[in-house]
PARONU-962143 format. One line per field, with one value per residue (C-alpha): residue number from 1; residue in one letter; chain; x, y, z. Coordinates in steps of 0.2 Angstrom, whole numbers, plus 5000, padded with zeros to 4 digits. Example, Ala and Ser with C-alpha at 12.3 -4.5 7.8 and 13.67 -1.06 7.14 Angstrom:
2
n: [1, 2] $
res: [A, S] $
chain: [A, A] $
px: [5062, 5068] $
py: [4978, 4995] $
pz: [5039, 5036] $
This chain:
219
n: [1, 2, 3, 4, 5, 6, 7, 8, 9, 10, 11, 12, 13, 14, 15, 16, 17, 18, 19, 20, 21, 22, 23, 24, 25, 26, 27, 28, 29, 30, 31, 32, 33, 34, 35, 36, 37, 38, 39, 40, 41, 42, 43, 44, 45, 46, 47, 48, 49, 50, 51, 52, 53, 54, 55, 56, 57, 58, 59, 60, 61, 62, 63, 64, 65, 66, 67, 68, 69, 70, 71, 72, 73, 74, 75, 76, 77, 78, 79, 80, 81, 82, 83, 84, 85, 86, 87, 88, 89, 90, 91, 92, 93, 94, 95, 96, 97, 98, 99, 100, 101, 102, 103, 104, 105, 106, 107, 108, 109, 110, 111, 112, 113, 114, 115, 116, 117, 118, 119, 120, 121, 122, 123, 124, 125, 126, 127, 128, 129, 130, 131, 132, 133, 134, 135, 136, 137, 138, 139, 140, 141, 142, 143, 144, 145, 146, 147, 148, 149, 150, 151, 152, 153, 154, 155, 156, 157, 158, 159, 160, 161, 162, 163, 164, 165, 166, 167, 168, 169, 170, 171, 172, 173, 174, 175, 176, 177, 178, 179, 180, 181, 182, 183, 184, 185, 186, 187, 188, 189, 190, 191, 192, 193, 194, 195, 196, 197, 198, 199, 200, 201, 202, 203, 204, 205, 206, 207, 208, 209, 210, 211, 212, 213, 214, 215, 216, 217, 218, 219] $
res: [M, T, R, T, V, D, A, V, H, D, D, R, P, A, E, A, R, P, M, E, A, N, L, R, A, I, L, D, E, R, G, R, R, R, E, R, G, P, G, D, R, T, G, L, T, P, T, T, A, T, E, R, L, I, A, F, L, C, T, Q, L, H, G, A, F, E, V, A, D, V, R, Q, L, S, G, G, G, A, N, E, G, Y, A, F, T, L, V, Y, G, G, E, R, E, R, L, V, L, R, I, K, S, H, G, A, C, C, E, T, D, V, E, R, E, F, S, M, L, G, A, V, R, S, I, L, P, V, P, E, P, R, W, L, T, L, D, P, E, H, F, G, A, P, A, M, V, T, E, F, V, S, G, V, P, A, P, T, D, A, V, P, L, A, T, G, L, G, T, V, Y, G, P, R, L, A, A, E, L, A, P, Q, F, V, G, H, L, A, A, L, H, R, P, P, G, P, R, P, S, P, T, G, P, G, S, P, S, R, R, C, T, P, G, S, T, P, S, C, A, P, G] $
chain: [A, A, A, A, A, A, A, A, A, A, A, A, A, A, A, A, A, A, A, A, A, A, A, A, A, A, A, A, A, A, A, A, A, A, A, A, A, A, A, A, A, A, A, A, A, A, A, A, A, A, A, A, A, A, A, A, A, A, A, A, A, A, A, A, A, A, A, A, A, A, A, A, A, A, A, A, A, A, A, A, A, A, A, A, A, A, A, A, A, A, A, A, A, A, A, A, A, A, A, A, A, A, A, A, A, A, A, A, A, A, A, A, A, A, A, A, A, A, A, A, A, A, A, A, A, A, A, A, A, A, A, A, A, A, A, A, A, A, A, A, A, A, A, A, A, A, A, A, A, A, A, A, A, A, A, A, A, A, A, A, A, A, A, A, A, A, A, A, A, A, A, A, A, A, A, A, A, A, A, A, A, A, A, A, A, A, A, A, A, A, A, A, A, A, A, A, A, A, A, A, A, A, A, A, A, A, A, A, A, A, A, A, A, A, A, A, A, A, A] $
px: [4492, 4488, 4488, 4486, 4491, 4481, 4492, 4491, 4483, 4491, 4477, 4488, 4495, 4515, 4521, 4510, 4519, 4533, 4550, 4567, 4568, 4585, 4578, 4562, 4571, 4580, 4566, 4558, 4572, 4571, 4556, 4559, 4572, 4561, 4551, 4564, 4566, 4581, 4593, 4597, 4611, 4629, 4637, 4657, 4669, 4686, 4693, 4677, 4678, 4697, 4690, 4677, 4688, 4699, 4687, 4680, 4697, 4702, 4687, 4694, 4715, 4726, 4741, 4747, 4739, 4737, 4726, 4733, 4729, 4707, 4703, 4684, 4680, 4668, 4655, 4644, 4626, 4623, 4638, 4652, 4667, 4685, 4700, 4712, 4731, 4731, 4749, 4749, 4762, 4776, 4764, 4756, 4738, 4728, 4710, 4692, 4678, 4661, 4646, 4630, 4620, 4605, 4600, 4607, 4597, 4594, 4594, 4608, 4611, 4630, 4630, 4626, 4637, 4651, 4648, 4648, 4665, 4672, 4663, 4668, 4684, 4694, 4683, 4682, 4694, 4685, 4694, 4696, 4682, 4691, 4677, 4659, 4648, 4629, 4627, 4627, 4635, 4652, 4649, 4630, 4624, 4632, 4646, 4663, 4681, 4688, 4706, 4709, 4710, 4719, 4711, 4700, 4680, 4684, 4698, 4699, 4699, 4685, 4670, 4656, 4664, 4660, 4645, 4638, 4621, 4618, 4631, 4637, 4656, 4657, 4665, 4681, 4680, 4667, 4676, 4690, 4678, 4666, 4677, 4684, 4661, 4658, 4673, 4668, 4650, 4656, 4667, 4654, 4642, 4653, 4663, 4673, 4669, 4650, 4644, 4648, 4632, 4635, 4627, 4616, 4603, 4584, 4575, 4556, 4544, 4539, 4520, 4508, 4500, 4488, 4497, 4511, 4519, 4515, 4534, 4527, 4522, 4515, 4524] $
py: [4563, 4578, 4594, 4608, 4627, 4640, 4652, 4670, 4676, 4695, 4704, 4721, 4728, 4723, 4740, 4742, 4726, 4727, 4724, 4731, 4747, 4741, 4725, 4735, 4749, 4731, 4722, 4740, 4746, 4725, 4730, 4745, 4737, 4724, 4737, 4746, 4730, 4718, 4732, 4737, 4727, 4731, 4720, 4727, 4724, 4723, 4738, 4747, 4741, 4746, 4766, 4766, 4758, 4775, 4785, 4777, 4778, 4795, 4799, 4788, 4791, 4807, 4803, 4795, 4776, 4764, 4752, 4737, 4717, 4717, 4701, 4695, 4682, 4667, 4659, 4671, 4671, 4688, 4700, 4702, 4700, 4709, 4706, 4719, 4725, 4742, 4751, 4765, 4772, 4762, 4746, 4734, 4724, 4713, 4719, 4714, 4723, 4717, 4725, 4720, 4711, 4716, 4697, 4689, 4674, 4684, 4698, 4704, 4721, 4727, 4740, 4725, 4714, 4728, 4730, 4712, 4708, 4722, 4715, 4698, 4699, 4695, 4681, 4672, 4671, 4685, 4695, 4715, 4726, 4742, 4752, 4755, 4763, 4764, 4776, 4766, 4782, 4772, 4756, 4754, 4747, 4745, 4738, 4735, 4733, 4721, 4714, 4696, 4680, 4668, 4650, 4640, 4638, 4619, 4608, 4604, 4582, 4585, 4573, 4578, 4596, 4606, 4619, 4633, 4630, 4613, 4612, 4594, 4591, 4575, 4561, 4568, 4587, 4585, 4576, 4590, 4603, 4598, 4602, 4619, 4624, 4618, 4626, 4642, 4642, 4640, 4656, 4666, 4662, 4668, 4684, 4692, 4704, 4714, 4705, 4716, 4727, 4730, 4748, 4750, 4739, 4745, 4733, 4732, 4737, 4723, 4720, 4708, 4694, 4681, 4669, 4678, 4677, 4691, 4699, 4705, 4723, 4734, 4743] $
pz: [4729, 4716, 4722, 4709, 4710, 4702, 4692, 4700, 4682, 4678, 4667, 4666, 4649, 4648, 4652, 4668, 4676, 4687, 4683, 4680, 4672, 4664, 4656, 4650, 4642, 4634, 4628, 4621, 4611, 4606, 4599, 4590, 4580, 4575, 4567, 4560, 4549, 4547, 4539, 4557, 4563, 4571, 4558, 4559, 4549, 4557, 4546, 4554, 4570, 4570, 4566, 4578, 4592, 4588, 4589, 4606, 4612, 4608, 4622, 4636, 4633, 4635, 4623, 4607, 4604, 4593, 4588, 4580, 4574, 4576, 4570, 4573, 4586, 4583, 4594, 4605, 4606, 4613, 4606, 4592, 4599, 4592, 4598, 4595, 4602, 4611, 4610, 4623, 4635, 4629, 4630, 4621, 4628, 4620, 4623, 4618, 4610, 4615, 4603, 4610, 4594, 4589, 4581, 4599, 4604, 4623, 4628, 4641, 4650, 4647, 4661, 4672, 4665, 4666, 4684, 4690, 4679, 4692, 4707, 4706, 4698, 4715, 4716, 4700, 4684, 4673, 4659, 4667, 4662, 4655, 4646, 4642, 4633, 4632, 4619, 4601, 4591, 4596, 4591, 4584, 4602, 4618, 4620, 4633, 4630, 4644, 4644, 4633, 4643, 4634, 4630, 4618, 4620, 4618, 4613, 4594, 4596, 4609, 4604, 4606, 4603, 4618, 4615, 4626, 4622, 4623, 4637, 4632, 4636, 4635, 4649, 4649, 4647, 4661, 4673, 4670, 4673, 4684, 4701, 4694, 4691, 4708, 4714, 4708, 4711, 4730, 4728, 4720, 4736, 4748, 4744, 4756, 4764, 4759, 4746, 4728, 4722, 4705, 4697, 4686, 4688, 4695, 4706, 4702, 4714, 4727, 4725, 4734, 4725, 4732, 4742, 4745, 4759, 4775, 4772, 4757, 4756, 4746, 4733] $
């Protein structure tokens, strides 16, 4: 038996359709970058990243500090990553600067990411978020600084090589990673106490469409 479902057609212009405010802002900015042309991109060298890190941290830290050993990280489909050492208050700490890539394969909201890292840090093994900036004057695009988590994206002897986009790990790695993945997924869906509520994102107005449930109230 074949059943046909009629799709609901929304003929309103894109700017009139309900959308989270933060996602609309991200897509609008992507459109403006496209109009400005290919010359508008982040593309920091380690030297420039060092200079910008020092300028940014001057607005966040009190007292003398040093930024050293800045190294650009490989990989990453949505961010440019730079590992660096911060010497501050008599301690040395390895941190990561993540800058939103202008030519990313996907658009994500750095403010939401920063908020959620803090919200699930007691549940999942994620890096501690330290500082956030939405002002492109600092790094050319929104960015955050987190702690550095040691490890490798994939073992060098893995065949096929593990890849985030293809999600191909091979039987050996799949057997090791599957229980961890299921465990983390289960933990994420049963947070202790009140469910974490991220800051930053706005919710689109709820609107009824033909065939919607009776609980849908006009927005």
